[in-house]
C-alpha positions as CSV (number, residue, x, y, z in Angstrom):
1,X,-9.8,-14.7,-18.2
2,X,-8.3,-12.1,-15.9
3,X,-8.5,-13.9,-12.6
4,X,-8.6,-17.4,-11.4
5,X,-10.5,-16.9,-8.1
6,X,-12.8,-14.4,-6.5
7,X,-11.0,-12.2,-4.0
8,X,-13.8,-13.0,-1.5
9,X,-12.6,-16.6,-1.4
10,X,-9.1,-15.5,-0.4
11,X,-8.2,-14.9,3.3
12,X,-6.6,-12.1,5.1
13,X,-3.6,-13.2,7.1
14,X,-5.5,-13.2,10.4
15,X,-8.0,-15.6,8.8
16,X,-5.1,-18.1,8.8
17,X,-4.6,-17.7,12.6
18,X,-1.6,-15.5,12.2
19,X,-1.5,-12.3,14.3
20,X,1.3,-9.9,13.3
21,X,2.9,-8.2,16.2
22,X,1.5,-7.6,19.7
23,X,-0.8,-4.6,19.4
24,X,-4.6,-4.9,18.9
25,X,-6.2,-4.0,15.6
26,X,-9.0,-1.5,15.0
27,X,-12.5,-2.8,14.4
28,X,-12.0,-3.2,10.7
29,X,-8.2,-3.8,10.7
30,X,-8.1,-1.2,7.9
31,X,-6.9,2.4,7.3
32,X,-10.5,3.5,7.6
33,X,-10.4,2.7,11.4
34,X,-8.9,6.2,11.6
35,X,-12.2,8.2,11.9
36,X,-12.9,10.3,8.8
37,X,-10.5,8.5,6.4
38,X,-12.2,7.3,3.1
39,X,-10.9,5.1,0.4
40,X,-12.2,4.9,-3.2
41,X,-11.0,2.5,-5.9
42,X,-11.5,1.8,-9.6
43,X,-10.3,-1.4,-11.1
44,X,-9.6,-1.5,-14.8
45,X,-9.7,-5.0,-16.5
46,X,-10.2,-4.5,-20.2
47,X,-9.6,-7.0,-23.0
48,X,-6.4,-9.0,-22.8
49,X,-3.9,-6.3,-22.0
50,X,-5.4,-3.7,-19.5
51,X,-4.8,-4.5,-15.9
52,X,-4.6,-1.3,-13.9
53,X,-6.6,1.1,-11.8
54,X,-6.6,3.9,-9.2
55,X,-6.9,4.0,-5.4
56,X,-7.7,7.3,-3.6
57,X,-7.2,8.0,0.1
58,X,-9.0,11.0,1.5
59,X,-8.0,12.1,5.0
60,X,-11.5,13.6,5.5
61,X,-14.7,14.2,3.5
62,X,-14.4,18.0,3.3
63,X,-12.5,20.3,1.0
64,X,-8.8,19.4,1.6
65,X,-7.5,22.5,0.1
66,X,-9.4,24.6,2.7
67,X,-8.9,22.1,5.5
68,X,-5.4,20.9,4.9
69,X,-3.9,18.1,7.1
70,X,-0.4,17.8,8.5
71,X,1.6,15.3,6.6
72,X,5.1,14.1,5.7
73,X,6.9,11.8,3.3
74,X,9.7,9.4,3.9
75,X,11.7,8.1,1.0
76,X,13.1,4.6,1.4
77,X,14.5,4.4,-2.1
78,X,13.7,7.2,-4.6
79,X,13.3,5.2,-7.8
80,X,9.7,6.4,-8.4
81,X,7.5,9.2,-9.5
82,X,5.8,10.6,-6.4
83,X,4.2,13.8,-7.6
84,X,3.8,16.7,-5.1
85,X,6.4,15.4,-2.6
86,X,8.6,18.6,-2.5
87,X,5.7,20.9,-1.4
88,X,4.7,18.3,1.3
89,X,8.3,18.4,2.5
90,X,8.4,22.1,2.5
91,X,5.1,22.9,4.1
92,X,4.4,19.8,6.1
93,X,0.8,19.5,4.9
94,X,-1.4,17.8,2.2
95,X,-4.1,19.7,0.4
96,X,-5.5,17.0,-2.0
97,X,-6.5,13.4,-1.7
98,X,-3.5,10.9,-2.0
99,X,-4.0,9.0,-5.2
100,X,-2.1,5.8,-6.2
101,X,-1.9,4.5,-9.8
102,X,0.4,3.0,-12.5
103,X,3.8,4.7,-13.3
104,X,3.0,6.3,-16.6
105,X,-0.4,7.4,-15.5
106,X,0.9,9.8,-12.8
107,X,0.6,12.9,-14.9
108,X,-2.8,12.1,-16.2
109,X,-4.0,11.3,-12.7
110,X,-2.5,14.4,-11.2
111,X,-4.2,16.5,-13.9
112,X,-7.6,14.9,-13.0
113,X,-7.0,15.6,-9.3
114,X,-6.4,19.2,-10.1
115,X,-9.6,19.4,-12.1
116,X,-11.5,17.7,-9.2
117,X,-10.1,20.1,-6.6
118,X,-10.6,23.2,-8.7
119,X,-14.2,22.3,-9.2
120,X,-15.0,22.0,-5.4
121,X,-17.3,24.7,-4.0
122,X,-15.1,27.3,-2.3
123,X,-12.1,26.8,-4.6
124,X,-13.2,29.3,-7.3
125,X,-10.3,31.6,-6.6
126,X,-7.6,28.9,-6.2
127,X,-4.5,29.3,-8.5
128,X,-2.2,26.6,-7.2
129,X,-3.0,23.0,-6.4
130,X,-0.4,20.4,-5.3
131,X,-1.7,16.9,-6.2
132,X,-0.1,14.0,-4.3
133,X,0.1,11.0,-6.7
134,X,2.1,7.9,-6.1
135,X,2.7,4.8,-8.3
136,X,4.1,1.4,-8.9
137,X,4.9,-0.1,-12.3
138,X,2.3,-2.7,-13.4
139,X,3.9,-3.1,-16.9
140,X,4.3,-6.9,-16.7
141,X,0.6,-7.6,-16.6
142,X,-0.7,-4.2,-18.0
143,X,-0.3,-2.4,-21.3
144,X,1.3,0.5,-19.3
145,X,2.1,2.5,-22.4
146,X,-1.6,2.9,-23.1
147,X,-2.0,4.9,-19.9
148,X,-5.6,3.7,-19.4
149,X,-6.4,5.5,-16.2
150,X,-8.0,8.8,-17.0
151,X,-10.2,11.6,-15.6
152,X,-13.4,9.5,-15.4
153,X,-11.7,6.8,-13.4
154,X,-10.0,9.3,-11.0
155,X,-13.3,11.2,-10.5
156,X,-15.2,7.9,-9.8
157,X,-12.6,6.8,-7.2
158,X,-12.7,10.2,-5.5
159,X,-16.5,10.5,-5.5
160,X,-17.1,6.9,-4.4
161,X,-14.5,7.1,-1.5
162,X,-16.1,6.0,1.8
163,X,-15.3,4.6,5.2
164,X,-15.8,1.0,6.2
165,X,-14.2,-2.1,4.8
166,X,-11.5,-1.7,2.1
167,X,-11.3,-4.0,-0.9
168,X,-7.8,-5.7,-1.0
169,X,-5.7,-7.7,-3.4
170,X,-6.0,-7.3,-7.2
171,X,-8.0,-4.1,-7.1
172,X,-7.6,-0.5,-7.8
173,X,-4.0,0.6,-8.1
174,X,-3.0,-3.0,-7.2
175,X,-4.8,-4.6,-10.1
176,X,-1.6,-5.4,-12.1
177,X,1.0,-5.4,-9.5
178,X,3.5,-8.2,-8.4
179,X,5.2,-8.8,-5.0
180,X,7.9,-11.4,-4.2
181,X,7.1,-13.0,-7.6
182,X,3.5,-13.6,-6.6
183,X,0.4,-11.4,-7.4
184,X,0.6,-8.3,-5.2
185,X,-2.0,-5.6,-4.8
186,X,-3.7,-3.4,-2.2
187,X,-3.6,-4.3,1.4
188,X,-4.6,-2.6,4.6
189,X,-4.3,-3.0,8.4
190,X,-4.6,-0.9,11.6
191,X,-3.5,-0.8,15.2
192,X,-5.4,0.7,18.2
193,X,-3.3,1.7,21.1
194,X,-4.6,1.0,24.6
195,X,-6.1,4.0,26.4
196,X,-3.1,3.9,28.8
197,X,-0.9,4.7,25.7
198,X,-3.3,7.4,24.4
199,X,-5.9,5.2,22.6
200,X,-4.8,6.5,19.3
201,X,-5.3,4.6,16.0
202,X,-2.8,4.0,13.2
203,X,-4.1,2.8,9.8
204,X,-2.0,1.7,6.8
205,X,-2.8,1.1,3.2
206,X,-0.2,-0.3,0.8
207,X,0.2,-0.8,-2.9
208,X,2.7,-3.7,-3.3
209,X,4.9,-4.3,-6.3
210,X,8.4,-5.2,-5.1
211,X,10.7,-8.2,-4.6
212,X,12.9,-9.9,-2.0
213,X,12.7,-13.0,0.2
214,X,9.2,-13.2,1.5
215,X,8.7,-13.6,5.3
216,X,5.3,-13.8,7.0
217,X,5.5,-13.5,10.8
218,X,9.2,-14.3,10.6
219,X,8.5,-17.6,8.6
220,X,10.8,-17.9,5.5
221,X,7.7,-18.4,3.2
222,X,9.5,-17.4,0.0
223,X,12.3,-19.9,0.5
224,X,10.0,-22.7,1.6
225,X,7.8,-22.1,-1.5
226,X,11.0,-22.0,-3.7
227,X,10.4,-18.4,-5.1
228,X,12.7,-15.7,-3.9
229,X,15.3,-13.2,-5.0
230,X,18.8,-14.6,-5.8
231,X,17.5,-18.2,-5.5
232,X,19.5,-19.5,-8.4
233,X,22.7,-17.8,-7.1
234,X,22.4,-19.0,-3.5
235,X,20.2,-22.2,-3.3
236,X,23.2,-24.6,-3.8
237,X,25.2,-23.0,-1.1
238,X,22.4,-22.5,1.5
239,X,21.4,-26.2,1.6
240,X,17.7,-25.3,1.5
241,X,15.7,-27.1,-1.1
242,X,12.5,-25.2,-1.8
243,X,9.3,-26.6,-3.3
244,X,8.7,-25.9,-7.1
245,X,8.1,-22.2,-7.6
246,X,4.7,-21.0,-8.6
247,X,4.5,-20.0,-12.3
248,X,5.6,-16.3,-12.6
249,X,7.4,-14.3,-15.3
250,X,8.9,-11.9,-12.7
251,X,11.5,-13.4,-10.3
252,X,13.3,-10.1,-10.4
253,X,13.6,-7.9,-7.3
254,X,12.8,-4.4,-8.8
255,X,9.4,-2.8,-8.3
256,X,8.0,-0.4,-5.8
257,X,5.8,-0.1,-2.7
258,X,3.6,2.9,-1.7
259,X,2.7,3.0,1.9
260,X,0.0,5.4,3.2
261,X,-0.2,5.9,7.0
262,X,-3.1,7.6,8.7
263,X,-3.4,8.4,12.4
264,X,-5.7,10.4,14.7
265,X,-2.8,11.2,17.0
266,X,-2.1,14.9,17.2
267,X,1.2,15.1,15.3
268,X,3.0,17.7,13.3
269,X,5.0,17.1,10.1
270,X,8.3,16.4,11.9
271,X,6.9,13.5,13.9
272,X,4.8,12.3,11.0
273,X,8.0,11.9,9.1
274,X,9.3,9.7,11.9
275,X,6.1,7.7,11.7
276,X,6.5,7.4,7.9
277,X,10.1,6.1,8.4
278,X,8.6,3.2,10.5
279,X,6.5,2.2,7.6
280,X,9.7,1.4,5.7
281,X,10.7,-0.7,8.7
282,X,7.5,-2.7,8.4
283,X,8.3,-3.1,4.7
284,X,11.6,-4.6,5.7
285,X,10.0,-7.1,8.0
286,X,8.3,-8.7,5.1
287,X,11.6,-9.6,3.5
288,X,11.7,-6.7,1.0
289,X,15.1,-6.2,-0.6
290,X,14.9,-2.4,-1.2
291,X,16.5,-2.9,-4.6
292,X,18.1,-0.2,-6.8
293,X,14.9,-0.2,-9.0
294,X,12.4,-0.1,-6.2
295,X,10.5,3.2,-5.4
296,X,9.7,2.8,-1.7
297,X,7.7,5.7,-0.2
298,X,5.7,6.3,3.0
299,X,3.3,9.1,3.3
300,X,1.9,9.8,6.8
301,X,-0.8,12.2,7.8
302,X,-2.8,13.1,10.9
303,X,-6.6,13.8,11.1
304,X,-6.4,15.4,14.4
305,X,-7.6,19.0,14.8
306,X,-6.0,19.4,18.2
307,X,-3.7,22.3,18.7
308,X,-1.6,20.4,21.4
309,X,0.8,18.1,19.8
310,X,2.3,14.9,21.4
311,X,5.7,15.1,22.8
312,X,8.5,13.1,21.3
313,X,8.5,10.8,24.3
314,X,4.9,9.6,23.4
315,X,5.8,8.5,19.9
316,X,7.4,5.0,20.5
317,X,4.0,3.1,20.7
318,X,2.9,4.8,17.6
319,X,6.1,3.8,15.9
320,X,5.4,0.1,16.7
321,X,1.9,0.5,15.5
322,X,3.0,1.8,12.1
323,X,5.6,-1.0,11.8
324,X,3.1,-3.7,12.7
325,X,0.2,-2.3,10.5
326,X,2.5,-1.9,7.5
327,X,3.8,-5.5,7.8
328,X,0.3,-6.9,8.1
329,X,-1.1,-4.7,5.2
330,X,1.6,-6.2,2.9
331,X,0.7,-9.7,4.0
332,X,-2.9,-9.0,3.3
333,X,-2.1,-7.6,-0.1
334,X,-0.6,-11.0,-1.0
335,X,-3.1,-13.3,0.6
336,X,-6.1,-11.5,-0.8
337,X,-4.6,-11.1,-4.3
338,X,-5.9,-13.3,-7.1
339,X,-4.0,-14.9,-10.0
340,X,-4.0,-12.5,-12.9
341,X,-3.4,-12.9,-16.6
342,X,-2.6,-9.9,-18.8
343,X,-0.3,-8.9,-21.5
344,X,0.1,-12.6,-22.4
345,X,1.5,-13.4,-19.0
346,X,0.2,-15.0,-15.9
347,X,1.2,-14.3,-12.3
348,X,0.0,-16.8,-9.7
349,X,-1.5,-15.7,-6.4
350,X,0.3,-16.8,-3.2
351,X,-0.8,-20.4,-2.9
352,X,-2.9,-20.5,0.4
353,X,-2.8,-24.3,1.0
354,X,1.0,-24.3,0.7
355,X,1.2,-21.1,2.9
356,X,-0.8,-22.9,5.6
357,X,1.4,-25.9,5.5
358,X,4.5,-23.7,5.8
359,X,3.2,-21.7,8.7
360,X,2.3,-24.9,10.5
361,X,5.8,-26.3,9.9
362,X,7.1,-23.3,11.8
363,X,4.5,-23.5,14.6
364,X,2.5,-20.5,13.4
């Protein structure tokens, strides 16, 4: 059995009565609240050992090579394999979908993205393609050395990408991931600025696979549940006695987090990099430790076709939107994820009943 519960039975963080931050969400509270953005995912659960997948984010439904979008990448910690990053840094634009997968699958996925882009009508004379492919390491639950994500899965994710609600938790590139010692996965959220602040939308999608000391809305959930980084080294001196930890083979802190930020605000690459940096701040608000072995990356892009860019002074509300949406997307990746068994190991989902009790204890 791969999972112990259906994801549809698991809540998003707002279903628990917890609102992250102060800004309102978009209608779906998802990256697809940014008009035109599409998401496609393929989940691979095969036999006892394959627990992986692919998640594709398309800034628009057209030919991205012919209609590039401004973009930037911010590196929180570079222990990762983010293909295509140097050209994005150099030119300030993205010319392919952004695709997330498992660490050792990056070259195969990048190759499939190239095939997909070269085959698009209008690209018959193209001789250079810069695929943007990010990853986290799902090797605890997944037979990562088998590199199960191939051309068929990538093409399916790209061709099935659509707007609307986005599946979260143990799906797509998050099928085999782990966060804070609990089952991690895909999460998403958005913020819609008031018209007085421009009315812009910021949407975030994350792939969570990292460690630290989990906080939700400022509540020390990881400590209260007895599962957190450096617990054994610090518990006796802190005076805090946590509840028995959920069963997990990975109390370690290493891992990675991919953060994809979309906005319809008219921004160039320089200010998109500033937006991306705020994604890392949202990551920090969840209690991430940013460890030596964690590859933490944020990719930000704008769907706007306006020639007039926002001035620097207009960015602060967008910064807050990116921080809040990233934090909430990470929370959603945890609350929506399901317990997963693979590779002879089981990683438990964040226990919702105990989470509710902890939040109530702190008045949330």
